[in-house]
Every structure is written in C-alpha cells, then in structure tokens.
C-alpha positions as CSV (number, residue, x, y, z in Angstrom):
1,M,172.4,12.6,25.2
2,V,175.0,10.9,23.0
3,P,174.2,7.4,21.7
4,W,177.5,5.9,23.0
5,D,180.5,7.3,24.9
6,A,183.4,4.8,24.3
7,A,185.6,6.7,26.7
8,A,183.2,6.1,29.5
9,A,182.1,2.6,28.7
10,G,181.6,1.7,32.3
11,E,179.4,4.7,33.2
12,R,175.7,3.9,33.0
13,F,174.6,7.5,32.1
14,A,177.3,8.3,29.5
15,G,175.0,7.5,26.6
16,V,172.0,5.5,25.5
17,L,173.9,2.3,24.8
18,N,176.0,2.8,28.0
19,F,172.7,2.8,29.9
20,Y,171.2,-0.3,28.4
21,C,174.4,-2.3,28.2
22,H,175.5,-1.4,31.8
23,E,175.9,-4.5,34.1
24,D,173.3,-3.1,36.4
25,A,170.8,-2.3,33.6
26,Y,168.9,-4.6,31.3
27,A,171.2,-6.3,28.9
28,K,173.1,-8.8,31.1
29,T,172.5,-11.7,28.7
30,A,171.3,-12.2,25.1
31,L,167.6,-13.1,24.8
32,S,168.3,-15.8,22.2
33,P,170.9,-16.8,19.6
34,P,171.0,-14.5,16.5
35,G,168.1,-15.2,14.2
36,A,166.3,-17.6,16.5
37,E,163.6,-15.3,17.9
38,F,162.0,-12.0,17.3
39,H,162.3,-9.2,19.9
40,Y,161.9,-5.6,18.9
41,S,164.7,-3.4,20.2
42,D,165.3,0.3,19.6
43,T,168.9,-0.4,20.9
44,G,169.5,-2.5,17.8
45,F,168.7,0.5,15.6
46,V,171.0,2.7,17.7
47,L,173.8,0.1,17.1
48,L,173.0,0.2,13.4
49,G,173.4,4.0,13.4
50,L,176.8,3.6,15.1
51,V,177.9,1.1,12.5
52,I,176.8,3.5,9.7
53,E,178.8,6.3,11.2
54,A,181.9,4.1,11.6
55,I,181.8,2.8,8.0
56,T,181.1,6.2,6.3
57,G,182.9,8.5,8.7
58,K,179.9,10.8,8.6
59,P,177.2,11.5,11.3
60,L,174.0,9.5,10.9
61,H,171.9,12.6,10.1
62,Q,174.2,13.4,7.2
63,N,173.9,9.9,5.9
64,L,170.2,10.1,6.0
65,Q,170.2,13.4,4.2
66,D,172.6,12.3,1.5
67,R,171.4,8.7,0.9
68,I,167.6,9.0,1.5
69,F,166.1,12.4,1.9
70,K,167.9,14.2,-0.9
71,P,167.5,11.4,-3.5
72,L,163.8,11.2,-2.8
73,A,163.4,15.0,-2.6
74,L,162.1,14.9,0.9
75,D,162.5,18.3,2.5
76,T,160.0,17.9,5.4
77,I,161.9,15.2,7.2
78,Y,164.8,15.3,9.6
79,L,166.6,13.6,12.5
80,A,165.5,15.2,15.8
81,Y,168.2,17.1,17.8
82,R,170.7,16.7,14.9
83,S,169.4,18.5,11.8
84,D,166.2,20.3,12.9
85,P,165.4,23.0,10.3
86,Q,164.6,26.5,11.4
87,L,160.9,27.4,11.9
88,G,159.5,29.3,9.0
89,L,157.1,29.1,6.1
90,S,158.1,25.5,5.2
91,R,158.1,24.2,8.8
92,T,155.4,24.3,11.5
93,P,156.0,23.3,15.1
94,E,155.8,19.6,15.8
95,A,152.3,18.3,16.8
96,E,151.5,17.4,20.4
97,L,152.0,13.8,21.5
98,Y,150.0,12.0,24.2
99,F,150.4,9.0,26.5
100,G,146.8,8.5,27.5
101,E,145.8,11.9,28.7
102,Q,149.3,13.0,29.4
103,A,150.6,15.6,26.9
104,C,154.2,14.6,26.3
105,F,155.8,17.0,23.8
106,S,154.9,20.2,25.6
107,S,155.9,18.8,28.9
108,G,159.4,17.9,27.7
109,M,158.8,14.2,27.2
110,D,159.7,12.6,23.9
111,L,160.5,9.1,22.7
112,S,162.6,10.4,19.8
113,F,165.6,10.9,22.1
114,D,167.1,7.6,21.1
115,W,168.6,8.8,17.8
116,G,168.8,5.9,15.4
117,G,166.0,4.1,17.3
118,G,163.2,6.4,16.4
119,G,164.3,10.0,16.1
120,I,163.1,10.9,12.7
121,V,160.4,13.7,12.4
122,S,158.3,13.6,9.3
123,T,155.1,14.7,7.7
124,A,152.6,11.9,6.6
125,S,153.2,12.7,2.9
126,S,157.0,12.4,3.3
127,M,156.5,9.0,4.9
128,N,154.4,7.9,1.9
129,F,157.0,9.2,-0.6
130,F,159.8,7.4,1.4
131,L,158.0,4.0,1.4
132,Q,157.2,4.4,-2.3
133,G,160.8,5.2,-3.1
134,L,162.0,2.3,-0.9
135,L,159.8,-0.4,-2.4
136,S,160.4,0.8,-6.0
137,G,164.2,0.2,-5.5
138,K,165.2,3.8,-6.0
139,L,167.5,3.8,-2.9
140,F,169.5,0.7,-3.9
141,K,172.3,0.2,-6.4
142,R,171.4,-3.5,-6.7
143,A,167.9,-5.0,-7.0
144,E,169.0,-7.9,-4.8
145,T,169.2,-5.6,-1.8
146,L,165.4,-4.9,-1.9
147,Q,164.8,-8.6,-2.4
148,T,166.8,-9.4,0.7
149,M,165.0,-6.8,2.6
150,L,161.7,-8.4,1.7
151,D,162.8,-12.0,2.5
152,W,160.1,-12.5,5.1
153,Q,161.1,-14.5,8.2
154,I,158.5,-16.0,10.6
155,L,160.1,-16.3,14.0
156,S,159.1,-17.2,17.5
157,G,157.9,-14.0,19.3
158,L,156.4,-12.4,16.2
159,A,152.8,-11.8,17.3
160,A,149.7,-11.3,15.1
161,P,148.7,-9.4,13.1
162,R,152.4,-9.5,12.0
163,T,153.0,-12.4,9.7
164,G,156.6,-11.8,8.7
165,I,159.6,-9.6,9.3
166,G,162.1,-8.5,6.7
167,T,165.1,-6.1,7.2
168,G,163.5,-3.2,9.1
169,I,160.1,-3.8,7.6
170,F,157.0,-5.9,8.7
171,R,154.3,-7.8,6.9
172,T,151.0,-7.7,8.7
173,E,147.6,-9.3,7.9
174,Y,144.5,-7.2,7.8
175,P,140.9,-8.0,6.8
176,H,141.4,-7.3,3.1
177,G,144.9,-8.7,2.5
178,E,148.4,-7.9,3.8
179,L,150.2,-4.7,4.5
180,W,154.0,-3.9,4.3
181,G,155.6,-1.2,6.4
182,H,156.3,0.0,9.9
183,A,154.6,1.6,12.8
184,G,155.7,4.2,15.4
185,A,155.2,4.4,19.2
186,W,152.9,7.4,18.9
187,G,150.3,5.7,16.7
188,A,152.1,6.5,13.5
189,K,151.6,4.2,10.5
190,M,153.6,3.9,7.2
191,V,152.2,1.0,5.2
192,C,151.1,-0.2,1.8
193,D,148.9,-2.8,0.3
194,P,151.2,-4.3,-2.3
195,E,148.4,-6.0,-4.2
196,A,146.4,-2.9,-4.7
197,N,149.4,-0.6,-4.7
198,I,147.8,1.6,-2.0
199,F,150.1,3.6,0.2
200,F,149.0,5.2,3.4
201,A,150.7,7.1,6.2
202,G,149.4,9.0,9.2
203,T,149.3,9.2,13.0
204,I,146.9,9.6,15.9
205,N,149.6,11.1,18.1
206,Q,148.6,8.7,20.9
207,A,150.7,6.0,22.4
208,M,147.7,4.3,24.1
209,G,145.4,4.4,21.0
210,E,143.8,1.7,18.9
211,P,146.7,-0.1,17.2
212,N,144.8,-0.9,14.0
213,W,143.1,2.5,13.6
214,H,144.3,2.6,9.9
215,W,142.3,-0.5,8.9
216,P,139.0,1.3,8.1
217,F,140.9,3.7,5.8
218,F,142.2,0.7,3.9
219,E,138.8,-0.9,3.8
220,I,137.5,2.2,1.9
221,L,140.5,2.4,-0.4
222,K,140.5,-1.3,-1.1
223,K,136.7,-1.2,-1.9
224,T,137.3,1.6,-4.4
225,W,140.2,-0.3,-5.9
226,D,138.1,-3.4,-6.3
227,E,135.2,-1.5,-7.9
228,H,137.6,0.2,-10.3
229,N,139.1,-3.2,-11.4
230,E,135.7,-5.1,-11.8
C-alpha cells in the first residue's frame, strides 16, 4: 500500500493517509491545537516521511540510507517493503512477532506496513549504534539541532512513566533514574541512561508483554556502574 495517493484523495483505500483522513474514517477533527496536548500518532510520522520526500526529491528509504544508515555504518537495518536486502550470510529471516498467542509475522500480519510510521527492521545492535550516533550529534550539521530535539516538553496526555517528550524521542522515569529513547509496538526498546552512559536495545517480540521488561537489565547495569564509580 502506498502512503498517499494524491490523485485519489477522496478514495478511502488509496493509501494509508487516504484511509485515516477520509471523512468516514477517524480524522474528522483535530484532537487539540498544535502543541497543546500529546497524542501519539503513526500517521504523523507518515506525514513526516512525505515531507522528507517532497523536500529532497528522493524516496524515504533512500534518505534513510544516505543520511542515517551509511554515515553510521549500519548495514543490518532497512525500511520494510522498500529496501529489503536479499537473504544471505549477512541477513537472517525476521523473527516471529506475537499478539498474545497469535503469531503475526508467519500469518501475514505486520504493523510495519505504515512506512514512515514504524517500518524499519533492525537488529538490536544497530539500534544501539543508531541511538549512540544520534545523541553524540553525528547526524547533525549544527549542535543546536540536537539541543532542540532534547528540549523536553511536558504536555497533557503524556502518561507515566514518560516524563517528557522531545522531537521523536521520549524521556521516561525508571527506579534508578531516567531513560531517553523510544519503544516499538512489538516490545522493542531503544533507550539509554544518560547519567551512566548505558545504552540498551532489545525486544520481546510481543505486543501484549510487560511494558517495562527492560528495567531489570538496567538495574544490573546501573549497579555495576555505581560499584565501578565508588
């Protein structure tokens, strides 16, 4: 499915945005004025992908490759259904995903269909390298860009354990401090403890799993960090 078919703007099933913005679908009115409330929306990221393509004149997957993946030497990460590498020695089949007891990937179900809203496939190590590269400023020409990205906003609708939202990144509270990063629908986590400089990425491949499954790992890592710095 294409993200947006401008030639068929009135057809509900012409694209992802056509579906969600159709008068009989969900987006009849805005939920709030811009910047007034927090409401997570994959559609917003699809719109961002369209903006990127319009500005650069290149498809989103090529922008990701040229501006993020190549500069950080990430060769085990790609945008699903756009730049999938061939199976071979450097790529194994994607792992199974579950919604409760329902196996999703092998039955043809997948939440990564929405392109800019969550279509990136990655290994845990590549997610770690990406977050390290992002927070070190390697992906930006100007240091102010990263500072703007980490200008935490506290808005109505932002529920605990989240304590702030930046530009595409969250700040969350956990028993030993705070974490910066993002999470995925299938239990994926890509976060860091900025105080201890601990980076962690992984997944439980389960949409109905414990949302804070990664906290015990940070407890162990943070304890080791504290002992090392005593």
